[in-house]
Backbone of each chain as ProteinMPNN parsed JSONL, in Angstrom:
{"seq_chain_A": "DTEVTQTPKHLVMGMTNKKSLKCEQHMGHRAMYWYKQKAKKPPELMFVYSYEKLSINESVPSRFSPECPNSSLLNLHLHALQPEDSALYLCASSPDWASVPTGWYFGPGTRLTVT", "coords_chain_A": {"N_chain_A": [[54.345, 61.969, 53.77], [51.895, 59.796, 54.464], [51.604, 57.106, 54.946], [51.011, 53.752, 55.876], [52.581, 50.762, 55.63], [52.178, 47.3, 54.849], [53.391, 44.002, 54.863], [53.336, 40.485, 54.151], [50.832, 40.94, 51.495], [49.053, 38.896, 51.179], [48.868, 35.74, 52.834], [49.371, 32.341, 53.155], [49.389, 29.698, 55.334], [50.444, 26.703, 56.985], [49.376, 24.831, 59.877], [51.587, 24.19, 61.352], [53.514, 25.884, 60.673], [55.891, 28.668, 60.899], [55.612, 32.064, 60.659], [55.907, 35.566, 59.773], [54.363, 38.762, 60.077], [54.712, 42.004, 58.743], [54.926, 45.478, 59.497], [55.181, 48.884, 58.655], [55.923, 52.309, 59.209], [56.588, 55.701, 58.398], [56.046, 58.102, 59.571], [56.808, 59.175, 61.89], [55.309, 58.409, 64.022], [54.533, 57.362, 67.36], [53.018, 55.403, 68.475], [51.829, 52.175, 67.83], [49.743, 49.643, 66.409], [48.151, 46.437, 66.419], [45.441, 44.95, 64.791], [42.833, 42.537, 64.504], [40.67, 41.276, 62.046], [37.775, 39.653, 61.309], [35.755, 38.327, 58.641], [33.166, 40.482, 57.587], [32.984, 41.67, 60.053], [33.796, 44.063, 62.708], [37.092, 45.543, 63.189], [39.215, 44.141, 65.707], [41.015, 45.012, 68.556], [44.319, 43.922, 69.137], [47.045, 44.264, 70.066], [48.908, 46.976, 71.549], [51.551, 49.132, 71.008], [53.516, 51.511, 72.568], [55.827, 53.984, 72.258], [57.694, 52.028, 71.603], [57.311, 50.088, 73.482], [55.428, 47.357, 74.744], [52.164, 48.006, 75.474], [49.477, 47.337, 75.665], [47.967, 44.21, 75.736], [45.505, 42.415, 74.489], [44.627, 40.01, 75.812], [45.573, 38.076, 74.017], [46.201, 34.964, 72.391], [49.233, 33.095, 72.975], [50.375, 32.145, 70.667], [50.505, 34.184, 68.928], [52.902, 36.601, 68.583], [54.01, 39.71, 69.267], [56.312, 42.243, 68.114], [58.409, 45.069, 68.414], [60.828, 46.39, 66.86], [61.941, 48.904, 66.334], [61.025, 52.406, 66.25], [59.667, 52.664, 63.885], [58.85, 50.265, 62.937], [56.873, 47.334, 63.113], [56.28, 44.074, 64.06], [54.536, 40.944, 63.674], [54.717, 37.895, 64.929], [54.005, 34.599, 64.008], [52.932, 31.436, 65.057], [52.185, 28.023, 65.081], [49.436, 28.301, 64.419], [45.804, 28.271, 64.333], [43.046, 27.154, 62.249], [40.908, 28.934, 62.733], [42.161, 31.306, 63.142], [42.42, 32.524, 60.779], [42.107, 35.487, 59.013], [41.817, 39.063, 58.387], [44.594, 40.973, 59.034], [45.275, 43.935, 60.467], [47.396, 46.699, 60.626], [48.066, 49.651, 62.466], [48.881, 53.098, 63.073], [49.556, 55.873, 65.27], [50.16, 59.324, 66.172], [50.739, 59.581, 68.937], [49.786, 57.974, 71.979], [47.447, 59.141, 72.788], [46.427, 60.586, 70.689], [44.988, 63.175, 68.649], [43.607, 64.95, 65.845], [43.03, 63.189, 63.712], [44.258, 60.883, 64.31], [44.332, 57.672, 64.013], [46.063, 55.827, 61.61], [45.713, 53.483, 59.111], [47.118, 50.49, 57.733], [47.073, 48.533, 54.634], [46.528, 45.939, 55.275], [47.007, 42.402, 55.954], [45.972, 39.493, 54.486], [45.332, 36.593, 55.989], [45.445, 33.112, 55.722], [44.924, 30.119, 57.299], [45.744, 26.818, 56.957]], "CA_chain_A": [[54.057, 60.555, 53.615], [50.966, 59.355, 55.507], [51.337, 55.731, 54.58], [51.406, 52.603, 56.656], [52.721, 49.635, 54.713], [52.159, 45.983, 55.45], [53.774, 42.883, 54.007], [52.839, 40.407, 52.777], [49.414, 41.263, 51.322], [48.352, 37.636, 51.386], [49.719, 34.703, 53.412], [48.747, 31.05, 53.432], [50.332, 28.928, 56.137], [49.948, 25.527, 57.668], [49.278, 24.977, 61.333], [52.886, 23.966, 61.998], [54.481, 26.869, 60.143], [56.199, 29.931, 61.568], [55.683, 33.17, 59.707], [55.836, 36.894, 60.392], [53.761, 39.896, 59.382], [55.52, 43.204, 58.955], [54.251, 46.759, 59.353], [56.157, 49.96, 58.686], [55.441, 53.685, 58.994], [57.666, 56.69, 58.472], [55.406, 59.369, 59.91], [57.258, 59.593, 63.209], [54.321, 58.029, 65.032], [55.13, 56.629, 68.472], [52.116, 54.331, 68.888], [51.484, 51.268, 66.739], [48.671, 48.751, 66.846], [47.703, 45.301, 65.61], [44.038, 44.597, 64.868], [42.399, 41.355, 63.766], [39.322, 41.486, 61.541], [37.11, 38.554, 60.615], [34.888, 38.788, 57.559], [31.91, 41.151, 57.925], [33.025, 42.09, 61.453], [34.707, 45.19, 62.913], [38.423, 45.189, 63.692], [39.352, 43.97, 67.15], [42.361, 45.341, 68.992], [45.126, 42.825, 69.692], [48.202, 44.786, 70.796], [49.299, 48.367, 71.403], [52.914, 49.506, 71.375], [53.71, 52.941, 72.737], [57.266, 54.239, 72.41], [58.374, 50.747, 71.409], [57.027, 49.17, 74.585], [54.105, 46.774, 74.705], [51.326, 48.676, 76.463], [48.221, 46.605, 75.801], [47.797, 42.894, 75.128], [44.103, 42.116, 74.735], [44.478, 38.568, 76.098], [45.783, 37.367, 72.759], [46.934, 33.698, 72.613], [50.686, 33.227, 72.839], [50.824, 31.798, 69.309], [50.762, 35.485, 68.303], [53.948, 37.246, 69.351], [54.363, 40.975, 68.639], [57.67, 42.757, 68.335], [58.601, 46.414, 67.889], [62.292, 46.55, 66.876], [62.238, 50.333, 66.411], [59.799, 53.222, 66.258], [59.009, 52.63, 62.578], [58.604, 48.89, 62.51], [56.099, 46.475, 64.012], [56.141, 42.719, 63.518], [53.68, 39.994, 64.379], [55.231, 36.552, 64.669], [52.907, 33.64, 64.055], [53.437, 30.069, 65.233], [51.193, 27.02, 65.484], [48.101, 28.92, 64.358], [44.635, 27.441, 64.1], [42.25, 27.665, 61.119], [40.06, 30.067, 63.131], [42.973, 32.522, 63.136], [42.34, 33.116, 59.434], [41.475, 36.809, 59.142], [42.595, 40.203, 57.901], [45.354, 41.568, 60.127], [45.489, 45.338, 60.168], [48.321, 47.467, 61.439], [47.738, 51.069, 62.492], [49.775, 53.921, 63.871], [49.074, 57.203, 65.628], [51.29, 60.129, 66.658], [51.031, 59.041, 70.258], [48.728, 57.111, 72.445], [46.199, 59.877, 73.001], [46.491, 61.612, 69.64], [43.828, 63.703, 67.965], [42.246, 64.505, 65.631], [42.829, 62.066, 62.792], [44.62, 59.759, 65.142], [44.774, 56.369, 63.603], [46.28, 55.563, 60.196], [45.738, 52.034, 58.926], [47.724, 49.885, 56.557], [46.134, 47.816, 53.773], [46.206, 44.654, 55.859], [47.497, 41.107, 55.453], [44.927, 38.451, 54.534], [45.971, 35.357, 56.435], [44.666, 31.877, 55.666], [45.606, 29.014, 57.978], [45.192, 25.564, 56.421]], "C_chain_A": [[53.168, 60.106, 54.776], [50.637, 57.889, 55.324], [51.85, 54.756, 55.631], [51.456, 51.422, 55.689], [52.735, 48.322, 55.479], [52.577, 44.955, 54.427], [53.697, 41.592, 54.8], [51.373, 40.824, 52.692], [48.551, 40.037, 51.598], [49.349, 36.615, 51.954], [48.876, 33.464, 53.664], [49.777, 30.229, 54.194], [49.657, 27.725, 56.783], [50.023, 25.72, 59.171], [50.607, 24.775, 62.03], [53.932, 24.999, 61.57], [54.756, 27.983, 61.134], [56.338, 30.993, 60.494], [55.62, 34.481, 60.477], [55.136, 37.877, 59.474], [54.578, 41.141, 59.739], [54.704, 44.452, 58.688], [55.284, 47.865, 59.494], [55.478, 51.305, 58.465], [56.615, 54.63, 59.186], [57.088, 58.067, 58.728], [55.868, 59.888, 61.264], [56.281, 59.261, 64.316], [54.97, 57.166, 66.112], [54.209, 55.552, 69.033], [51.772, 53.494, 67.668], [50.614, 50.142, 67.278], [48.535, 47.572, 65.877], [46.217, 45.068, 65.887], [43.807, 43.321, 64.057], [40.963, 41.595, 63.308], [38.836, 40.249, 60.798], [36.125, 39.147, 59.601], [33.567, 39.346, 58.104], [31.829, 41.605, 59.383], [33.934, 43.3, 61.609], [36.079, 44.703, 63.364], [38.42, 45.081, 65.209], [40.813, 44.204, 67.533], [43.045, 44.112, 69.571], [46.213, 43.377, 70.613], [48.355, 46.287, 70.533], [50.745, 48.502, 71.849], [52.967, 51.027, 71.463], [55.178, 53.172, 73.064], [58.04, 52.914, 72.505], [58.199, 49.772, 72.568], [55.609, 48.642, 74.455], [53.258, 47.353, 75.83], [50.011, 47.951, 76.695], [48.344, 45.278, 75.055], [46.382, 42.477, 75.475], [43.867, 40.621, 74.893], [44.59, 37.738, 74.831], [46.564, 36.073, 73.031], [48.413, 33.847, 72.285], [51.206, 32.78, 71.477], [50.99, 33.05, 68.44], [51.783, 36.215, 69.173], [54.345, 38.553, 68.662], [55.793, 41.369, 68.98], [57.766, 44.141, 67.718], [60.087, 46.726, 67.921], [62.736, 48.016, 66.933], [60.937, 51.105, 66.217], [59.04, 53.176, 64.94], [58.463, 51.258, 62.208], [57.848, 48.108, 63.581], [55.938, 45.121, 63.333], [55.112, 41.944, 64.325], [54.128, 38.598, 63.967], [54.138, 35.535, 64.95], [53.485, 32.224, 64.155], [52.31, 29.18, 65.727], [49.785, 27.599, 65.501], [47.023, 27.878, 64.074], [43.846, 27.997, 62.908], [41.383, 28.859, 61.497], [40.835, 31.379, 63.253], [43.001, 33.179, 61.753], [41.534, 34.403, 59.512], [42.313, 37.835, 58.392], [43.285, 40.823, 59.105], [45.763, 42.975, 59.705], [46.468, 45.937, 61.157], [47.889, 48.928, 61.386], [48.786, 51.8, 63.297], [49.083, 55.229, 64.218], [50.225, 57.988, 66.237], [51.702, 59.77, 68.075], [49.776, 58.345, 70.743], [47.388, 57.836, 72.622], [46.025, 60.928, 71.919], [45.124, 61.944, 69.079], [44.349, 64.606, 66.846], [42.132, 63.285, 64.722], [43.364, 60.765, 63.36], [45.212, 58.555, 64.461], [44.877, 56.233, 62.076], [46.474, 54.063, 60.03], [46.497, 51.644, 57.664], [46.688, 49.098, 55.772], [45.783, 46.425, 54.291], [46.917, 43.48, 55.206], [46.359, 40.103, 55.612], [45.599, 37.124, 54.815], [44.99, 34.199, 56.335], [45.5, 30.772, 56.299], [44.953, 27.711, 57.534], [45.56, 24.38, 57.313]], "O_chain_A": [[53.614, 60.04, 55.921], [49.494, 57.48, 55.531], [52.938, 54.904, 56.187], [50.472, 51.128, 55.01], [53.235, 48.24, 56.602], [52.174, 45.019, 53.266], [53.964, 41.593, 56.002], [50.736, 41.039, 53.723], [47.467, 40.134, 52.173], [50.527, 36.626, 51.598], [47.82, 33.522, 54.295], [50.913, 30.082, 53.744], [48.462, 27.74, 57.082], [50.655, 26.653, 59.665], [50.75, 25.152, 63.193], [55.071, 24.989, 62.037], [53.99, 28.221, 62.068], [57.096, 30.832, 59.538], [55.32, 34.505, 61.67], [55.294, 37.834, 58.254], [55.059, 41.302, 60.86], [53.889, 44.487, 57.766], [56.162, 47.794, 60.354], [54.573, 51.427, 57.64], [57.502, 54.402, 60.008], [57.559, 59.067, 58.187], [55.385, 60.917, 61.736], [56.404, 59.771, 65.43], [55.843, 56.346, 65.825], [54.584, 54.855, 69.976], [51.462, 54.028, 66.604], [50.729, 49.741, 68.436], [48.775, 47.704, 64.677], [45.785, 44.997, 67.038], [44.487, 43.062, 63.064], [40.131, 42.063, 64.086], [39.413, 39.85, 59.786], [35.724, 40.306, 59.7], [32.941, 38.745, 58.977], [30.744, 41.889, 59.891], [34.767, 43.552, 60.738], [36.214, 43.586, 63.863], [37.723, 45.822, 65.903], [41.726, 43.66, 66.912], [42.471, 43.367, 70.366], [46.296, 43.009, 71.785], [47.993, 46.797, 69.473], [51.119, 48.046, 72.93], [52.525, 51.734, 70.558], [55.704, 52.621, 74.031], [58.904, 52.726, 73.362], [58.872, 48.742, 72.622], [54.693, 49.384, 74.099], [53.596, 47.207, 77.005], [49.488, 47.955, 77.81], [48.768, 45.232, 73.9], [46.086, 42.212, 76.64], [43.027, 40.034, 74.21], [43.805, 36.819, 74.601], [47.502, 36.087, 73.829], [48.79, 34.636, 71.419], [52.373, 33.016, 71.163], [51.551, 32.98, 67.346], [51.552, 36.423, 70.364], [54.951, 38.522, 67.591], [56.388, 40.915, 69.957], [57.261, 44.367, 66.619], [60.573, 47.275, 68.91], [63.777, 48.332, 67.508], [59.875, 50.51, 66.04], [57.887, 53.603, 64.879], [57.693, 51.129, 61.257], [58.136, 48.204, 64.774], [55.514, 45.035, 62.181], [54.853, 42.241, 65.491], [53.946, 38.176, 62.825], [53.446, 35.592, 65.967], [54.411, 31.868, 63.426], [51.581, 29.525, 66.657], [49.037, 27.419, 66.461], [47.304, 26.762, 63.637], [43.963, 29.18, 62.59], [41.142, 29.724, 60.655], [40.239, 32.439, 63.445], [43.549, 34.27, 61.591], [40.411, 34.411, 60.015], [43.368, 37.522, 57.84], [42.629, 41.16, 60.091], [46.488, 43.173, 58.731], [46.378, 45.711, 62.364], [47.394, 49.388, 60.357], [49.494, 51.2, 64.106], [48.14, 55.643, 63.543], [51.168, 57.396, 66.762], [52.892, 59.67, 68.372], [48.823, 58.157, 69.988], [46.329, 57.21, 72.606], [45.539, 62.027, 72.184], [44.226, 61.103, 69.041], [45.511, 65.005, 66.924], [41.257, 62.441, 64.917], [42.966, 59.679, 62.938], [46.43, 58.422, 64.342], [43.917, 56.488, 61.35], [47.291, 53.449, 60.716], [46.511, 52.37, 56.671], [45.537, 49.002, 56.199], [44.844, 45.8, 53.799], [47.365, 43.557, 54.062], [45.848, 39.888, 56.711], [46.341, 36.598, 53.986], [43.854, 34.288, 56.8], [46.634, 30.52, 55.89], [43.75, 27.521, 57.714], [45.182, 23.246, 57.02]]}, "seq_chain_B": "AQKITQTQPGMFVQEKEAVTLDCTYDTSDPSYGLFWYKQPSSGEMIFLIYQGSYDQQNATEGRYSLNFQKARKSANLVISASQLGDSAMYFCAMRETQTSGSRLTFGEGTQLTVNP", "coords_chain_B": {"N_chain_B": [[32.677, 50.966, 80.365], [32.954, 51.609, 76.901], [30.606, 51.895, 74.181], [29.663, 51.336, 70.867], [27.175, 51.736, 68.485], [25.832, 50.676, 65.502], [23.047, 50.614, 63.696], [22.212, 49.867, 61.21], [22.646, 47.328, 59.171], [22.828, 47.137, 56.405], [22.664, 49.423, 53.684], [21.067, 51.107, 50.976], [21.463, 53.271, 48.207], [20.653, 55.612, 45.663], [22.736, 56.604, 42.979], [24.17, 59.849, 43.13], [22.401, 60.75, 45.024], [21.855, 61.75, 48.49], [22.934, 60.186, 51.558], [22.406, 58.919, 54.835], [24.232, 57.544, 57.424], [23.811, 55.801, 60.388], [24.96, 56.25, 63.785], [25.328, 55.562, 67.133], [26.499, 56.185, 70.452], [28.019, 55.317, 73.585], [29.5, 56.407, 76.464], [31.447, 57.06, 79.402], [33.448, 58.744, 79.517], [34.467, 62.076, 79.552], [35.997, 63.271, 77.632], [36.3, 62.505, 74.412], [36.613, 61.022, 71.133], [35.178, 60.824, 67.916], [35.102, 58.818, 65.051], [34.836, 58.181, 61.55], [35.26, 55.547, 59.318], [36.001, 54.201, 56.089], [35.773, 51.128, 54.476], [36.712, 49.534, 51.745], [36.278, 46.623, 49.6], [38.853, 45.779, 49.273], [40.076, 45.991, 51.714], [41.537, 47.97, 53.118], [41.444, 50.376, 55.716], [40.027, 53.407, 55.5], [40.369, 56.629, 56.57], [37.775, 58.96, 57.151], [36.441, 61.137, 58.519], [36.445, 63.203, 61.461], [35.254, 63.888, 64.758], [35.511, 65.758, 67.644], [34.722, 65.54, 71.137], [34.411, 67.999, 72.352], [34.126, 69.731, 70.325], [32.492, 72.435, 68.812], [31.255, 72.818, 66.395], [29.797, 70.927, 63.709], [31.704, 68.429, 62.041], [33.119, 68.615, 58.753], [34.12, 67.227, 55.648], [34.759, 67.605, 52.558], [32.556, 65.778, 50.621], [31.596, 64.541, 52.826], [29.929, 64.777, 55.911], [29.463, 65.198, 59.403], [26.88, 64.611, 61.521], [26.589, 65.656, 64.51], [25.152, 65.046, 67.521], [25.292, 65.713, 70.598], [23.855, 65.501, 73.033], [22.049, 63.523, 72.441], [23.792, 61.542, 71.985], [24.685, 60.781, 69.427], [26.256, 60.314, 66.246], [26.04, 60.737, 63.305], [26.889, 59.887, 59.946], [26.86, 61.762, 57.008], [26.658, 61.4, 53.618], [26.971, 63.205, 50.78], [25.692, 63.529, 47.444], [26.091, 60.82, 46.311], [28.451, 58.444, 45.018], [29.389, 55.807, 42.731], [31.74, 54.659, 43.598], [31.55, 54.923, 46.312], [30.472, 52.713, 47.413], [30.87, 50.452, 49.927], [32.029, 49.142, 53.117], [31.175, 50.834, 56.053], [32.503, 52.11, 58.995], [31.823, 53.288, 62.227], [33.684, 54.722, 64.843], [35.086, 55.038, 68.123], [37.268, 56.939, 70.083], [38.551, 56.413, 73.174], [39.976, 57.623, 76.091], [41.911, 56.182, 78.523], [43.416, 55.394, 81.739], [45.238, 53.52, 81.071], [45.825, 54.18, 78.537], [44.91, 55.253, 75.183], [42.235, 53.882, 73.298], [40.784, 52.634, 70.303], [37.633, 51.91, 69.39], [35.372, 50.009, 67.468], [32.165, 50.201, 65.789], [29.652, 47.826, 64.537], [29.434, 48.178, 61.85], [28.227, 49.366, 58.62], [27.068, 48.261, 55.57], [27.264, 49.859, 52.633], [25.613, 50.292, 49.588], [25.788, 51.693, 46.443], [23.639, 52.415, 43.922], [23.486, 52.492, 40.329]], "CA_chain_B": [[33.142, 50.589, 79.018], [32.27, 52.338, 75.85], [29.883, 51.081, 73.24], [29.307, 51.985, 69.607], [26.086, 50.991, 67.863], [25.396, 51.011, 64.14], [21.834, 49.794, 63.616], [21.881, 49.574, 59.809], [23.625, 46.412, 58.592], [22.978, 47.43, 54.992], [21.934, 50.589, 53.176], [21.121, 51.264, 49.531], [21.201, 54.645, 47.792], [20.847, 55.862, 44.24], [23.835, 57.502, 42.631], [23.919, 61.294, 43.174], [21.569, 61.133, 46.158], [22.513, 61.792, 49.795], [22.598, 59.066, 52.426], [22.832, 59.089, 56.228], [24.56, 56.31, 58.139], [23.589, 56.102, 61.801], [25.908, 55.784, 64.792], [25.131, 56.058, 68.49], [27.606, 55.765, 71.296], [27.82, 55.439, 75.024], [30.769, 56.471, 77.161], [31.471, 57.882, 80.609], [34.621, 59.607, 79.369], [34.036, 63.39, 79.054], [36.816, 63.621, 76.465], [36.318, 61.372, 73.484], [36.612, 61.389, 69.726], [34.399, 59.93, 67.069], [35.695, 58.676, 63.726], [34.219, 57.33, 60.54], [36.186, 54.93, 58.38], [35.444, 53.472, 54.949], [36.573, 49.952, 54.148], [36.332, 48.843, 50.512], [36.517, 45.178, 49.622], [40.298, 45.545, 49.32], [40.438, 45.797, 53.112], [42.16, 49.092, 53.796], [40.573, 51.268, 56.485], [40.283, 54.762, 55.029], [39.801, 57.634, 57.463], [36.899, 59.906, 56.467], [36.071, 62.342, 59.227], [36.62, 63.116, 62.907], [34.542, 64.863, 65.604], [35.88, 65.713, 69.046], [33.567, 65.722, 72.02], [34.281, 69.398, 72.723], [33.966, 70.563, 69.126], [31.193, 73.105, 68.795], [30.643, 72.712, 65.078], [29.847, 69.625, 63.062], [32.833, 68.278, 61.135], [32.845, 68.386, 57.336], [35.274, 66.937, 54.809], [34.286, 67.386, 51.195], [31.179, 65.277, 50.543], [31.249, 63.901, 54.09], [29.678, 65.618, 57.066], [29.103, 64.431, 60.591], [25.787, 65.215, 62.264], [26.935, 65.349, 65.897], [24.149, 65.476, 68.5], [25.947, 65.225, 71.819], [22.867, 65.134, 74.055], [21.448, 62.256, 72.02], [24.9, 60.614, 71.803], [24.695, 60.238, 68.07], [27.278, 60.89, 65.353], [25.674, 60.163, 62.004], [27.668, 60.297, 58.772], [26.069, 62.12, 55.839], [27.412, 61.436, 52.367], [26.171, 63.908, 49.775], [25.986, 63.223, 46.033], [26.742, 59.502, 46.333], [29.114, 57.96, 43.806], [29.497, 54.341, 42.719], [32.916, 54.311, 44.396], [31.244, 54.99, 47.741], [30.034, 51.394, 47.861], [31.895, 49.933, 50.84], [31.615, 49.027, 54.517], [31.478, 52.047, 56.805], [32.584, 51.879, 60.432], [31.917, 54.345, 63.208], [34.61, 54.302, 65.891], [35.264, 56.028, 69.181], [38.499, 56.941, 70.865], [38.35, 56.672, 74.592], [41.267, 57.69, 76.771], [41.89, 55.611, 79.862], [44.725, 55.497, 82.377], [46.15, 52.6, 80.378], [46.056, 54.685, 77.197], [43.742, 55.403, 74.313], [41.88, 52.779, 72.426], [39.808, 52.947, 69.27], [36.683, 50.799, 69.337], [34.536, 50.131, 66.286], [30.827, 49.629, 65.691], [29.543, 46.634, 63.707], [29.558, 48.551, 60.452], [27.091, 49.436, 57.694], [27.453, 48.01, 54.18], [26.563, 50.788, 51.742], [25.629, 49.981, 48.162], [25.309, 52.794, 45.613], [23.09, 51.891, 42.67], [23.552, 53.456, 39.225]], "C_chain_B": [[32.316, 51.318, 77.971], [31.578, 51.367, 74.897], [29.528, 51.917, 72.029], [28.249, 51.126, 68.931], [25.785, 51.542, 66.48], [24.243, 50.07, 63.84], [21.467, 49.378, 62.202], [22.924, 48.616, 59.238], [23.874, 46.707, 57.119], [22.139, 48.625, 54.599], [22.116, 50.645, 51.662], [20.778, 52.71, 49.2], [21.424, 54.738, 46.287], [22.013, 56.829, 44.039], [23.342, 58.941, 42.601], [22.989, 61.715, 44.309], [22.408, 61.151, 47.44], [22.067, 60.6, 50.634], [23.155, 59.343, 53.819], [23.061, 57.726, 56.856], [24.554, 56.614, 59.635], [24.676, 55.519, 62.707], [25.514, 56.395, 66.13], [26.229, 55.485, 69.367], [27.255, 55.954, 72.759], [29.197, 55.411, 75.676], [30.625, 57.328, 78.396], [32.653, 58.846, 80.587], [34.171, 60.971, 78.853], [34.822, 63.842, 77.822], [36.923, 62.408, 75.559], [36.307, 61.897, 72.05], [35.857, 60.353, 68.924], [34.953, 59.969, 65.648], [34.742, 57.889, 62.829], [35.306, 56.851, 59.582], [35.404, 54.23, 57.283], [36.358, 52.295, 54.657], [36.051, 49.3, 52.878], [36.66, 47.357, 50.614], [38.007, 44.835, 49.654], [40.821, 45.431, 50.749], [41.011, 47.001, 53.831], [41.13, 49.953, 54.508], [40.944, 52.699, 56.121], [39.591, 55.743, 55.956], [38.971, 58.64, 56.664], [36.76, 61.223, 57.216], [36.176, 62.102, 60.729], [35.808, 64.221, 63.606], [35.007, 64.689, 67.038], [34.697, 66.051, 69.931], [33.358, 67.182, 72.413], [34.121, 70.325, 71.514], [32.563, 71.135, 69.067], [30.469, 72.94, 67.468], [30.755, 71.291, 64.545], [30.997, 69.584, 62.062], [32.349, 68.065, 59.701], [34.167, 68.127, 56.628], [34.758, 66.61, 53.417], [32.834, 66.949, 51.176], [30.713, 64.621, 51.84], [30.986, 64.964, 55.157], [29.188, 64.735, 58.209], [28.032, 65.204, 61.34], [25.933, 64.795, 63.727], [25.871, 65.924, 66.816], [24.558, 64.896, 69.855], [24.944, 64.743, 72.851], [22.214, 63.788, 73.724], [22.498, 61.169, 71.829], [24.828, 59.936, 70.434], [25.695, 61.001, 67.21], [27.074, 60.29, 63.97], [26.535, 60.739, 60.888], [26.706, 60.59, 57.628], [27.004, 62.177, 54.634], [26.515, 62.101, 51.332], [26.598, 63.439, 48.381], [26.731, 61.903, 45.901], [27.311, 59.128, 44.967], [29.244, 56.434, 43.894], [30.671, 53.87, 43.576], [32.695, 54.41, 45.899], [30.761, 53.652, 48.28], [31.161, 50.744, 48.669], [31.24, 49.687, 52.192], [32.058, 50.298, 55.23], [31.42, 51.741, 58.299], [32.636, 53.2, 61.182], [32.826, 53.855, 64.328], [34.75, 55.421, 66.911], [36.599, 55.825, 69.87], [38.134, 57.295, 72.287], [39.708, 56.63, 75.271], [41.111, 57.191, 78.193], [43.272, 55.767, 80.476], [45.734, 54.597, 81.685], [46.414, 53.055, 78.947], [44.789, 54.749, 76.384], [43.48, 54.121, 73.552], [40.785, 53.227, 71.469], [38.918, 51.725, 69.118], [35.673, 51.051, 68.234], [33.122, 49.604, 66.519], [30.829, 48.457, 64.723], [29.607, 46.933, 62.212], [28.241, 48.578, 59.696], [27.618, 49.23, 56.286], [26.613, 48.901, 53.277], [26.72, 50.339, 50.298], [25.029, 51.149, 47.407], [24.892, 52.218, 44.268], [23.143, 52.925, 41.557], [22.164, 53.883, 38.761]], "O_chain_B": [[31.132, 51.595, 78.16], [31.919, 50.187, 74.823], [29.137, 53.077, 72.159], [28.416, 49.912, 68.819], [25.517, 52.733, 66.317], [24.44, 48.859, 63.739], [20.517, 48.62, 62.006], [24.003, 49.065, 58.852], [24.993, 46.549, 56.632], [21.038, 48.821, 55.113], [23.168, 50.284, 51.133], [19.907, 53.307, 49.832], [22.265, 54.041, 45.719], [22.232, 57.743, 44.833], [22.248, 59.226, 42.116], [22.803, 62.91, 44.539], [23.524, 60.633, 47.471], [20.97, 60.071, 50.451], [24.23, 59.923, 53.968], [22.187, 56.86, 56.821], [25.201, 57.556, 60.093], [25.231, 54.453, 62.439], [25.381, 57.613, 66.243], [26.809, 54.442, 69.067], [26.312, 56.664, 73.108], [29.971, 54.479, 75.455], [29.78, 58.223, 78.443], [32.84, 59.649, 81.501], [33.541, 61.03, 77.798], [34.361, 64.694, 77.062], [37.559, 61.412, 75.903], [36.025, 63.07, 71.803], [35.897, 59.159, 69.221], [35.239, 61.042, 65.115], [33.961, 57.057, 63.289], [36.141, 57.622, 59.109], [34.3, 53.732, 57.503], [37.578, 52.449, 54.598], [35.049, 48.586, 52.921], [37.246, 46.902, 51.596], [38.378, 43.72, 50.021], [41.879, 44.846, 50.979], [40.971, 47.047, 55.061], [40.061, 50.228, 53.963], [42.055, 53.148, 56.405], [38.371, 55.701, 56.114], [39.412, 59.119, 55.619], [36.936, 62.296, 56.638], [36.023, 60.98, 61.212], [35.697, 65.338, 63.102], [34.91, 63.595, 67.594], [33.781, 66.762, 69.519], [32.245, 67.569, 72.771], [33.997, 71.541, 71.661], [31.575, 70.422, 69.246], [29.24, 72.923, 67.413], [31.68, 70.552, 64.883], [31.246, 70.546, 61.335], [31.322, 67.429, 59.461], [35.194, 68.72, 56.957], [34.368, 65.477, 53.136], [31.965, 67.671, 51.664], [29.564, 64.192, 51.941], [31.738, 65.931, 55.282], [28.588, 63.68, 58.001], [28.264, 66.341, 61.75], [25.468, 63.73, 64.132], [25.699, 67.141, 66.89], [24.222, 63.764, 70.203], [25.144, 63.703, 73.477], [21.872, 63.016, 74.62], [22.163, 60.019, 71.546], [24.898, 58.714, 70.308], [25.942, 62.187, 67.427], [27.847, 59.44, 63.528], [26.866, 61.924, 60.887], [25.842, 59.773, 57.311], [28.0, 62.9, 54.63], [25.423, 61.612, 51.043], [27.734, 63.007, 48.181], [27.87, 61.87, 45.435], [26.744, 59.445, 43.921], [29.213, 55.853, 44.979], [30.607, 52.812, 44.204], [33.565, 54.021, 46.678], [30.654, 53.482, 49.495], [32.258, 50.517, 48.159], [30.061, 49.98, 52.392], [33.175, 50.778, 55.034], [30.439, 51.195, 58.803], [33.388, 54.108, 60.826], [32.747, 52.691, 64.721], [34.559, 56.597, 66.599], [36.999, 54.706, 70.192], [37.505, 58.316, 72.566], [40.495, 55.71, 75.05], [40.298, 57.698, 78.965], [44.201, 56.221, 79.808], [46.935, 54.866, 81.704], [47.149, 52.391, 78.216], [43.72, 54.346, 76.844], [44.401, 53.378, 73.213], [39.969, 54.089, 71.793], [39.384, 50.643, 68.762], [35.176, 52.166, 68.078], [32.901, 48.697, 67.322], [31.865, 48.121, 64.15], [29.813, 46.028, 61.404], [27.274, 47.914, 60.069], [28.52, 49.946, 55.851], [25.4, 48.723, 53.167], [27.825, 50.042, 49.844], [23.902, 51.56, 47.681], [25.698, 51.608, 43.564], [22.878, 54.103, 41.794], [22.043, 54.69, 37.84]]}, "name": "protein", "num_of_chains": 2, "seq": "DTEVTQTPKHLVMGMTNKKSLKCEQHMGHRAMYWYKQKAKKPPELMFVYSYEKLSINESVPSRFSPECPNSSLLNLHLHALQPEDSALYLCASSPDWASVPTGWYFGPGTRLTVTAQKITQTQPGMFVQEKEAVTLDCTYDTSDPSYGLFWYKQPSSGEMIFLIYQGSYDQQNATEGRYSLNFQKARKSANLVISASQLGDSAMYFCAMRETQTSGSRLTFGEGTQLTVNP"}
């Protein structure tokens, strides 16, 4: 099983809402990542978790709060978002932080619209 | 800091023909990896092919091959016998390992359209 799953596929939320994105992998990978992708642009790294610890936060605003409850699960909690946060949110995993060769496996993404 | 450059915002190819998508990179890390991903309109990033900086031979995966020219710092993707389903955005990416861990950085992408 080389699959990374993400739920929900689509999410529409108001600026005062609280919602969460979920990512799951059962490949035994110990590194998990959140990327944000705006339309027609490349993905941009937001967070890296390695062995369930937050290792990289790319200066992401605090209205995005990541959580890694266990080695298979990665959440992204959303609160008080802005319309410019509307994007495709991609989760990825890799066997470890410096893995080769295929390295990064991506989920299908969650399309988030903030109204 | 590393940099990935894809100079072709859009490319068109006839079905069954071959097409080359360009990618150049810049890094001071002697150990790095280069990836190509395909992203259809559905959004999923699909891994296509990988080339390590110390690999002596060019990587191949089915209809995909990577033309790796280390001295020129280029890693072009060649798709042979294009199919209509190949129409998608293609991203070149590089893995760079730092003391804080590895990161995967993407180029701006090339939108490929395969015409029947």
